[in-house]
C-alpha positions, 0 to 999 in steps of 0.5 A: 124903055125907060119906064118910071112910077107915077104915084098920085098922092092926097093924104096918104101918108100912112100907106105911101111909104109902103107903095114907094118902097116896092116901086123902088125895090122894082128898080123904077124912079119914081115920081111922087105927086103931092095933089095939095095934101095935108102938112103931115102927108107933105112931111112925109113926101119931103122925107121920101124925096130927101132920102132917094135921088130916084124919087122926084116929087112934084108938088101941086096947090091947090088940090087938082084931083086924081087926073089932075095930079096924074096929068101932072106926073105924066108931064113931069115923066116926059120932061125927065125923059121917060118912055113909060110910066106905071101908074099906081094909087098911093093907098096901097089898094093895088098889089104891090108884088104885081109890079114886076109883072106889069113892067115885064109885059110893058117891056114885051109890048112897048106900044101897048097899055098895060092894064090891070083887071082888078080881082076884088076881095070882100072889102069892096063896098057894094056901092063901088061894085054896083057902079063899076058894072054900070061904068063898065056897061057903058064903056063897052058901048062906047067902044062897041066892044068887050076889049075893056074888061075894066076901065076904072082900075088906076094900076096901068103901064101907059107908053107916054108918046100917045098919051102926051099926044092925046093931052094935047088934043083933049081935056080929060077928066081932072078927078076919079073920071080920069081913068075911064076918060083916058082909057075910052080915048086911047082905044079910040086911037086904036092904042093896043091894050093888054090885061093883067088880073091883079088883086085889089083891096080896099084900102090899106090905110083906111082912106078913101077919097071917093065921094059917092055923090059928086064923083058918081055925078062926075062919072054921069057927066063924063059919060054924057060928054063920052056919048056926044063924042061917040056919035061921030065916031060911030061909022068908024068904029062899026067899020073897025068891028066889021073888019 
């Protein structure tokens, strides 16, 4: 296994340095994806990349959204010869001390996606909490399974071979809908998943790019698309469940 860390960044100049430091302390090379950030954030990312040869900076213009940035990072990781990518947010909401646990689990189960199962504190907005519950219920429907306890946490280790194959066949959500979209589709591909409880806090630098109206509309469109694609898969999913 040759892992790297993948960090999509959009205007998190105050928090990203701490995230990168934790990634490098865990011994991981780092791919930063600057998703059309402000000049101030771009300067911070330039300095980080210049400070360490194990940090690669991919710059996107204009902003493509989280899904677009992660997809660009996957492409860079594959081109660099990495076999696995740890995806982690740049705002510090994920528990950085858990990075070695995720990498160790991926090393023990290299064919599986290692997924964070978030444990929230009181900092999570109520609207986000209830929206997550609705998405969880829909994901359980599209998979006919409770095997995905949380499809929205962006703290994961992906084996890159099945991800690269999926990206060639499917156009995934480009923004906050990405994490749900890719996990449901990889479940349909019967890629194994393993879960690690991890604390999540909103957010370290006080910046959230979740747009309540627009991103909820994107999630609604995503679930409509998944419903359409779920129907022809229903017999296979039922057979798999019964088997």
